[in-house]
C-alpha positions as CSV (number, residue, x, y, z in Angstrom):
1,M,96.2,-135.0,30.2
2,Q,99.5,-136.1,28.6
3,F,100.4,-135.3,25.0
4,R,103.3,-136.4,22.8
5,L,104.4,-136.2,19.2
6,L,103.7,-138.9,16.6
7,Q,106.0,-139.6,13.7
8,P,105.2,-139.2,9.9
9,F,103.3,-142.2,8.5
10,A,101.8,-143.5,5.2
11,G,101.8,-140.4,3.1
12,F,100.6,-137.9,5.7
13,F,101.9,-136.7,9.0
14,L,100.4,-137.4,12.4
15,L,101.8,-135.0,15.0
16,G,101.0,-133.6,18.4
17,L,98.1,-134.8,20.4
18,L,97.7,-138.4,21.6
19,L,95.4,-139.2,24.4
20,T,95.7,-143.0,24.0
21,L,97.3,-144.8,21.1
22,S,95.9,-148.3,20.5
23,P,94.3,-150.4,17.8
24,A,90.7,-150.0,16.8
25,Q,88.6,-150.9,19.9
26,A,85.2,-152.2,20.5
27,Q,82.2,-149.8,20.7
28,L,81.4,-148.5,24.2
29,F,77.8,-149.4,23.7
30,E,76.0,-152.4,22.1
31,T,72.7,-152.3,20.3
32,K,70.5,-154.8,18.5
33,A,70.0,-152.3,15.7
34,A,71.7,-153.2,12.4
35,Q,72.5,-149.6,11.8
36,A,72.7,-146.8,14.3
37,F,74.1,-143.3,14.5
38,M,74.1,-140.7,17.4
39,I,75.4,-137.1,17.6
40,D,75.5,-134.4,20.2
41,A,73.1,-131.7,18.9
42,D,75.1,-128.7,20.1
43,T,78.4,-129.6,18.4
44,G,77.5,-132.3,15.9
45,T,80.0,-134.6,17.6
46,V,79.5,-138.3,16.8
47,L,78.9,-140.3,19.9
48,F,78.0,-143.6,18.4
49,S,78.1,-145.2,14.9
50,K,77.3,-148.6,13.6
51,D,77.2,-149.3,9.9
52,A,75.9,-145.7,9.6
53,D,76.3,-145.3,5.9
54,K,74.6,-148.4,4.6
55,P,71.8,-147.4,2.2
56,I,68.4,-148.2,3.6
57,P,64.8,-147.4,2.5
58,P,63.6,-144.5,4.6
59,A,60.0,-145.7,5.1
60,S,58.0,-143.1,7.0
61,M,61.2,-141.4,8.1
62,A,61.3,-139.9,4.6
63,K,58.6,-137.5,6.0
64,L,61.3,-135.6,7.8
65,M,62.5,-134.5,4.3
66,T,58.9,-133.7,3.3
67,M,58.7,-131.4,6.3
68,E,62.1,-129.8,5.6
69,V,60.8,-128.6,2.3
70,V,57.6,-127.3,3.9
71,F,59.5,-125.6,6.8
72,N,61.9,-124.0,4.4
73,A,59.0,-122.7,2.3
74,L,57.4,-121.2,5.4
75,K,60.7,-119.7,6.6
76,S,61.3,-118.0,3.2
77,G,57.7,-116.8,2.9
78,R,56.8,-119.0,0.0
79,L,54.0,-120.5,2.2
80,K,52.0,-119.4,5.2
81,L,50.5,-121.5,8.0
82,D,47.0,-120.4,7.0
83,D,47.4,-121.3,3.4
84,T,45.2,-124.2,2.3
85,F,45.6,-127.2,-0.1
86,V,42.7,-129.3,-1.4
87,V,42.5,-133.1,-0.9
88,S,42.6,-134.7,-4.4
89,E,41.1,-138.1,-5.1
90,N,44.7,-139.4,-5.6
91,A,45.8,-138.2,-2.2
92,W,42.6,-139.6,-0.6
93,R,42.9,-143.0,-2.2
94,K,46.7,-143.4,-1.8
95,G,47.1,-142.0,1.6
96,G,43.6,-141.5,3.1
97,A,41.1,-143.8,4.7
98,P,40.8,-146.2,1.7
99,S,44.6,-146.8,1.7
100,G,44.8,-148.6,5.0
101,T,48.1,-146.8,5.8
102,S,48.9,-144.0,8.3
103,T,46.4,-141.3,7.7
104,M,44.8,-138.1,9.2
105,F,41.5,-139.1,7.6
106,A,41.3,-136.0,5.4
107,K,38.0,-135.7,3.5
108,L,38.0,-135.9,-0.2
109,K,37.9,-132.4,-1.8
110,S,38.2,-130.6,1.5
111,A,40.6,-127.7,2.0
112,I,43.1,-128.1,4.8
113,R,45.4,-125.4,6.4
114,I,49.1,-126.0,6.1
115,E,49.4,-126.0,9.9
116,D,46.9,-128.8,10.2
117,L,48.7,-130.8,7.5
118,I,52.0,-130.3,9.3
119,Q,50.4,-131.7,12.5
120,G,48.9,-134.6,10.6
121,V,52.3,-135.5,9.2
122,T,54.5,-134.9,12.3
123,V,52.1,-136.5,14.8
124,Q,50.3,-139.1,12.8
125,A,52.7,-139.8,9.9
126,A,49.8,-139.1,7.7
127,N,50.3,-140.2,4.1
128,D,47.3,-138.3,2.9
129,G,48.8,-135.1,4.4
130,C,52.1,-135.7,2.6
131,I,50.5,-136.2,-0.8
132,V,48.2,-133.1,-0.3
133,I,51.3,-131.1,0.5
134,A,53.2,-132.5,-2.4
135,E,50.5,-131.8,-4.9
136,G,49.8,-128.4,-3.5
137,M,53.4,-127.2,-3.6
138,A,54.7,-128.9,-6.7
139,G,51.7,-130.0,-8.8
140,S,52.5,-133.6,-8.4
141,E,54.2,-136.0,-6.0
142,D,56.9,-136.7,-8.6
143,N,57.8,-133.1,-8.9
144,F,57.8,-132.7,-5.1
145,A,60.0,-135.7,-4.6
146,A,62.6,-134.2,-7.0
147,E,62.5,-131.0,-4.9
148,M,63.0,-133.2,-1.8
149,T,66.2,-134.7,-3.3
150,E,67.4,-131.3,-4.4
151,R,67.0,-129.9,-0.9
152,A,68.7,-132.9,0.5
153,R,71.8,-132.0,-1.6
154,Q,71.6,-128.4,-0.6
155,I,71.7,-129.2,3.1
156,G,74.6,-131.6,2.7
157,L,72.9,-135.0,2.4
158,K,74.9,-136.6,-0.3
159,T,73.1,-139.9,-0.9
160,S,69.5,-139.5,0.3
161,T,67.2,-139.8,-2.7
162,F,63.4,-139.5,-2.6
163,V,60.8,-140.9,-5.0
164,N,57.7,-139.9,-3.1
165,S,56.7,-137.7,-0.2
166,T,55.5,-140.5,2.1
167,G,58.3,-143.0,2.2
168,L,56.0,-145.8,0.9
169,P,58.1,-148.5,-0.9
170,A,59.5,-147.3,-4.2
171,D,62.5,-148.3,-6.3
172,G,65.4,-145.9,-6.0
173,Q,64.4,-144.4,-2.7
174,Q,67.2,-144.5,-0.1
175,T,68.9,-142.8,2.8
176,S,71.2,-143.8,5.7
177,V,71.0,-143.5,9.5
178,R,73.8,-141.0,9.4
179,E,71.9,-138.7,7.0
180,L,68.7,-139.2,8.9
181,A,70.3,-138.0,12.1
182,Q,72.0,-135.1,10.2
183,L,68.5,-134.2,8.7
184,A,67.0,-134.2,12.2
185,L,69.8,-132.0,13.5
186,H,69.2,-129.6,10.6
187,L,65.4,-129.4,11.4
188,W,66.2,-128.7,15.1
189,R,68.8,-126.0,14.3
190,E,67.1,-124.2,11.4
191,Y,63.4,-124.3,12.3
192,P,62.9,-123.9,16.0
193,D,59.5,-122.4,15.5
194,F,58.3,-125.5,13.6
195,Y,60.3,-128.3,15.3
196,R,58.0,-128.1,18.2
197,Y,55.3,-129.9,16.2
198,Y,57.3,-133.2,16.6
199,G,56.8,-133.1,20.4
200,L,52.9,-132.9,20.2
201,K,51.5,-136.0,21.9
202,D,48.3,-136.1,20.0
203,F,46.3,-134.5,17.2
204,T,42.6,-134.5,16.3
205,W,41.4,-134.1,12.8
206,N,38.1,-135.0,11.2
207,K,36.8,-135.7,14.7
208,I,39.4,-138.5,15.1
209,S,42.1,-138.2,17.7
210,Q,45.4,-140.1,17.3
211,R,48.4,-140.2,19.5
212,N,51.9,-139.5,18.3
213,R,53.5,-142.6,16.8
214,N,56.9,-141.9,18.5
215,P,56.9,-144.3,21.5
216,L,59.6,-142.3,23.4
217,L,57.4,-139.3,24.0
218,A,55.5,-141.2,26.7
219,M,58.7,-142.4,28.5
220,D,59.3,-139.1,30.5
221,M,63.0,-139.1,29.3
222,G,63.0,-135.7,27.6
223,A,62.2,-136.9,24.1
224,D,60.5,-134.4,21.8
225,G,60.7,-136.0,18.3
226,L,60.9,-137.1,15.6
227,A,59.7,-140.1,13.4
228,V,59.4,-143.8,13.2
229,G,59.3,-146.1,10.1
230,A,59.3,-149.7,9.1
231,S,60.0,-151.6,5.9
232,E,60.2,-155.3,4.9
233,T,63.8,-155.0,3.8
234,S,65.3,-152.9,6.6
235,G,63.0,-153.6,9.6
236,F,61.9,-151.1,12.1
237,G,63.6,-147.7,12.4
238,I,63.4,-144.5,14.4
239,V,64.9,-141.0,14.4
240,A,64.7,-139.5,17.9
241,S,65.9,-136.5,19.9
242,V,66.3,-136.3,23.7
243,S,67.2,-133.3,25.9
244,H,68.4,-134.0,29.4
245,G,70.5,-132.0,31.9
246,G,71.5,-129.4,29.3
247,T,72.6,-132.0,26.7
248,R,70.6,-132.9,23.6
249,V,71.4,-136.0,21.5
250,I,69.9,-137.1,18.2
251,A,69.9,-140.7,17.1
252,A,68.8,-142.7,14.1
253,M,68.4,-146.5,14.1
254,S,67.3,-149.1,11.7
255,G,67.1,-152.9,11.3
256,L,65.2,-153.7,14.5
257,A,62.9,-156.7,14.8
258,N,59.6,-155.0,15.9
259,D,58.1,-151.9,17.4
260,K,58.8,-153.1,21.0
261,E,62.5,-153.7,20.3
262,R,62.7,-150.4,18.4
263,A,61.4,-148.4,21.5
264,E,63.6,-150.2,23.9
265,E,66.8,-150.0,21.9
266,A,66.2,-146.3,21.1
267,R,65.5,-145.6,24.8
268,K,68.7,-147.3,25.9
269,L,71.0,-145.6,23.3
270,L,69.6,-142.1,23.9
271,D,69.7,-142.5,27.6
272,W,73.3,-143.7,27.4
273,G,74.1,-140.7,25.2
274,V,72.9,-138.0,27.5
275,R,74.5,-139.6,30.6
276,S,77.9,-141.0,29.5
277,F,79.9,-138.1,28.2
278,A,81.4,-135.0,29.7
279,K,82.2,-131.9,27.5
280,T,85.8,-130.9,28.2
281,E,87.9,-128.0,26.8
282,I,91.3,-129.3,25.8
283,F,92.6,-126.2,24.0
284,A,91.7,-122.6,24.7
285,K,91.1,-120.0,22.0
286,D,94.4,-119.2,20.2
287,E,96.3,-121.9,22.1
288,V,98.8,-123.8,20.0
289,V,97.6,-127.3,19.3
290,G,100.7,-128.7,17.6
291,E,103.1,-128.3,14.8
292,A,103.3,-129.3,11.1
293,Q,106.5,-129.9,9.2
294,V,107.4,-127.3,6.6
295,F,109.3,-128.1,3.3
296,G,111.6,-125.4,2.0
297,G,110.9,-122.8,4.7
298,A,112.8,-120.5,6.9
299,K,111.6,-122.7,9.8
300,S,111.3,-126.4,9.7
301,G,107.8,-126.4,11.3
302,V,104.7,-124.2,11.7
303,T,102.6,-124.1,14.8
304,L,98.9,-124.8,14.4
305,K,95.7,-123.7,16.2
306,A,92.0,-123.8,15.7
307,K,89.7,-120.8,15.1
308,G,88.4,-121.0,18.6
309,P,88.6,-123.3,21.7
310,I,88.5,-127.0,21.1
311,D,86.0,-129.0,23.2
312,I,85.8,-132.8,23.1
313,F,83.3,-135.2,24.6
314,L,85.1,-137.6,27.0
315,P,83.4,-140.9,27.9
316,I,82.9,-140.6,31.7
317,T,83.8,-144.3,32.5
318,N,85.9,-145.4,29.4
319,R,88.4,-142.6,28.8
320,D,91.0,-145.1,27.7
321,K,88.9,-145.6,24.6
322,L,89.5,-142.1,23.3
323,T,92.3,-141.1,20.9
324,A,93.1,-137.8,19.3
325,R,95.6,-137.0,16.5
326,I,96.6,-134.1,14.3
327,I,96.5,-135.2,10.7
328,Y,97.7,-133.2,7.7
329,F,99.2,-133.9,4.3
330,G,102.8,-132.8,4.1
331,P,105.3,-131.6,4.6
332,V,103.6,-128.2,4.0
333,A,105.4,-126.3,1.2
334,A,106.7,-122.8,2.0
335,P,105.7,-120.1,2.0
336,V,103.0,-120.5,4.6
337,E,100.6,-117.7,5.5
338,E,99.1,-117.2,8.9
339,G,95.6,-118.5,9.0
340,Q,96.2,-120.9,6.1
341,P,94.3,-124.2,6.4
342,V,96.8,-127.0,7.2
343,G,95.2,-130.0,8.7
344,A,92.7,-131.2,11.3
345,L,92.5,-132.6,14.8
346,R,90.6,-135.8,14.7
347,V,89.1,-137.5,17.8
348,W,88.0,-141.1,17.9
349,I,85.9,-142.8,20.5
350,G,86.8,-146.5,20.3
351,D,86.8,-147.1,16.5
352,T,84.4,-144.3,15.7
353,L,85.6,-141.0,14.3
354,S,83.8,-138.7,16.7
355,Q,84.8,-135.2,15.7
356,E,87.1,-133.3,13.4
357,T,88.3,-129.7,14.0
358,P,90.1,-127.8,11.2
359,L,93.6,-126.4,12.1
360,F,95.3,-123.4,10.7
361,A,98.8,-121.9,10.6
362,A,99.4,-119.8,13.7
363,E,102.2,-117.9,12.0
364,S,103.7,-117.1,8.6
365,I,106.7,-119.0,7.4
366,G,108.7,-117.5,4.5
367,V,110.8,-119.4,1.9
368,G,114.1,-120.6,3.3
369,T,117.6,-119.9,2.1
370,L,119.1,-122.0,-0.7
371,P,121.0,-124.2,1.8
372,Q,117.8,-124.7,3.9
373,R,115.8,-125.7,0.8
374,A,118.6,-128.0,-0.4
375,L,118.7,-129.8,3.0
376,D,114.9,-130.2,2.9
377,A,115.1,-131.6,-0.6
378,V,117.7,-134.2,0.5
379,K,115.5,-135.2,3.5
380,E,112.5,-135.5,1.2
381,L,114.4,-137.6,-1.3
382,A,115.5,-139.9,1.5
383,V,112.2,-140.5,3.2
384,G,109.5,-139.2,0.8
385,W,109.2,-142.6,-1.0
386,L,108.0,-144.1,2.3
387,R,104.8,-142.0,2.0
């Protein structure tokens, strides 16, 4: 792999690593989805992105956030799997048999174990199960939705906002495919004991057996979650995870025409994701990645390295579509302390920013002599205005 230096440009400096320098290029994969986003679960590397930040109504995919609140409460000890909540008339009418929506057919005024409610929601997308949980945990669905939004912010979802626990249409309720995929990744990483419920193929409650609504579970492709949804404004969507050959990818898609197209487009994207990339170490731990220019220092540049080895995901058949650059704002003012954050190594696949690795000073650079600082000042006066 060949590397060369890049010159300062547009107010920040690009130095060091260049795999291929070319204009923004077309995606490596095409999908009918209006919005799509896919990441490698192990590293969080972005493998595919298409209009990923557009606000969309979450529909039933909002139930992932409902379960995050439940799983977090179980993990902290606030809830136990054997705790029970009672089915109110509100939950029964809005989400049960009379509603005509996704339901686990919970009986009015019956007491249901948390674990059964979880299975009703993860397998059957049960609206009655969601409302029972919301009322049991927070007193009302409004209060619970506020807790969902608060938890979303706590785990790093900056725009997802929830108005109810079910995802049923409501003004002000929104998310994006990027944040849905990030939420799915969070569920997989943080709650391994509970994530398994998403892979159950069926669940029987009130003597009624229903199959999991996720169409990928029946495709023998390593899928084990997570949720589907549909709305009039954004079409059919899915959040899914597949593990194959030691690689796990998570994808979220929206804007598909029907359930058949949703299943097929999700299958194709996820199958491409687990088969089309090779994880490659490009820098070992403590290996120098590049150099940043220093202003007013005893040396004109400071070497940079990451906290550990740097791995990238290379497209197996389209490696010319990958670019990598060191980016930092500078020149960096002296003194510079070893370990000081300086910039980042950014990797693009086509026109998608795939991953970003923080870079740190590999050495300390003291303040330079008066002549050295004067020379740097002259240089900055001459070229600084170009930034």
